[in-house]
C-alpha positions in Angstrom: -23.9 -37.9 3.3 -21.5 -40.8 4.8 -19.2 -40.2 7.6 -16.1 -40.7 5.1 -17.3 -38.0 3.0 -18.4 -35.6 5.8 -14.8 -35.9 7.1 -13.3 -35.2 3.8 -15.1 -32.2 3.4 -14.2 -30.8 6.9 -10.7 -31.8 6.3 -10.5 -30.1 3.1 -12.1 -26.8 4.6 -9.5 -26.8 7.5 -6.6 -27.3 4.7 -7.9 -24.5 2.7 -7.9 -22.3 5.4 -4.3 -22.9 6.7 -3.0 -22.8 3.1 -4.9 -19.5 2.7 -5.0 -17.7 5.9 -5.6 -14.3 4.5 -8.6 -15.4 2.7 -10.2 -16.9 6.1 -9.6 -13.6 7.8 -12.3 -10.7 7.5 -12.0 -7.0 7.8 -14.3 -4.4 9.1 -16.5 -3.0 6.5 -18.8 0.2 7.0 -20.6 -0.9 3.9 -22.0 -4.3 5.5 -24.1 -2.2 8.5 -24.5 1.5 7.0 -26.3 2.7 3.8 -24.8 4.6 1.1 -26.6 7.6 2.7 -25.3 7.2 6.0 -21.7 6.8 4.8 -21.8 9.8 2.5 -23.3 11.7 5.7 -20.0 11.1 7.5 -20.6 7.6 9.3 -17.3 5.9 10.2 -16.0 2.6 11.4 -13.0 1.8 13.8 -11.2 -1.8 14.0 -9.8 -2.6 17.3 -8.1 -5.7 18.0 -8.0 -6.8 21.5 -5.6 -9.5 23.0 -8.0 -11.9 24.7 -5.3 -14.6 25.5 -1.6 -15.1 25.1 0.4 -18.1 25.9 4.2 -18.8 26.2 5.7 -22.2 25.4 8.7 -23.4 27.5 11.8 -21.0 27.4 14.8 -22.0 25.2 18.6 -21.0 24.7 19.6 -19.5 21.4 22.1 -17.5 19.7 24.7 -18.0 22.2 24.7 -18.6 25.9 22.3 -16.3 27.9 19.9 -15.3 25.1 16.6 -17.2 25.9 13.3 -17.2 24.1 9.8 -18.4 24.1 7.5 -19.2 21.4 4.1 -17.0 21.9 0.9 -17.6 20.6 -1.5 -14.4 20.8 -5.2 -14.5 20.1 -6.6 -11.1 19.2 -10.5 -10.4 18.7 -11.3 -7.7 16.0 -13.9 -5.4 17.3 -15.6 -3.3 14.6 -17.2 -0.2 16.2 -19.5 1.8 14.3 -19.9 5.8 14.9 -22.7 7.9 13.2 -22.4 11.2 11.8 -22.3 13.1 14.9 -19.7 10.9 16.4 -21.9 8.8 18.9 -21.4 5.0 19.0 -23.6 3.3 17.0 -25.1 -0.3 18.1 -24.3 -1.5 14.7 -20.8 -2.7 15.9 -19.8 -6.6 15.6 -17.0 -8.6 16.4 -15.2 -10.9 13.7 -13.3 -14.5 14.4 -10.5 -14.6 16.6 -6.9 -14.3 14.8 -4.4 -16.4 16.2 -0.5 -15.4 15.5 2.6 -17.0 16.6 5.8 -15.5 17.4 9.1 -15.9 19.1 10.0 -13.3 21.6 13.3 -12.9 23.5 12.9 -12.7 27.3 16.6 -12.7 28.6 19.8 -11.3 26.8 23.3 -12.3 27.5 25.7 -10.1 29.5 29.4 -9.7 28.9 30.3 -11.8 32.3 28.3 -15.2 30.6 25.2 -14.4 32.7 21.7 -13.2 31.3 19.4 -10.4 32.3 15.9 -9.5 31.3 15.4 -8.3 28.0 13.2 -5.2 27.7 12.2 -4.4 24.1 12.2 -0.8 22.9 8.5 -0.4 22.5 7.5 -2.2 25.8 4.9 -0.6 27.8 5.3 -0.4 31.5 2.0 -0.6 33.8 0.8 3.0 34.2 0.8 4.2 37.6 -2.6 5.4 38.0 -3.8 1.7 37.5 -2.7 0.4 41.0 -6.6 -0.5 41.7 -7.9 -1.4 38.3 -7.8 -4.7 36.6 -5.2 -4.2 33.9 -4.2 -6.4 31.1 -0.8 -8.1 31.4 -0.2 -8.6 27.8 2.6 -7.1 25.9 4.6 -6.3 29.1 8.2 -7.0 29.6 9.2 -10.3 31.0 9.3 -10.0 34.9 10.8 -13.5 35.6 14.4 -14.4 36.7 17.2 -14.8 34.1 18.1 -17.5 33.2 14.3 -18.8 33.5 13.9 -21.7 35.7 14.1 -25.2 33.9 10.6 -26.7 33.0 9.6 -29.4 35.3 10.4 -32.9 33.5 7.2 -34.5 35.2 4.1 -32.4 35.0 2.0 -32.3 37.9 -1.5 -33.8 38.0 -4.3 -31.4 38.7 
């Protein structure tokens, strides 16, 4: 196979995955790890999507002065946990390919006096009080920065 033909095949696969993202995304299926007898006996599967990475773009103002947003890219890892007929965890559990989603998140909302304050969505979950000494995932938490957000550095620093 020539390099050009190999590159064409790879490019075609990438275009197909981008054009049909649902076809590229798999689901948890109990049938792939348990026999029909085990399924009939009460085996179950549970899909848990864990956030493994979350990156925010530079803040920008939209919908009037004081309303600030960021474009957020979230990577989740689907974990398929299998349980036997007695409810015990089975070692037949497995993970699927990571799923990347992009969304627009409001971080500051405008006030009547022309300023802005941090925006807290209705479904935001504050850090539980009993996790003071535990490692706790910071994902899907309210914005904790200043409003308006600081302007991005026009000259990136070298590492």
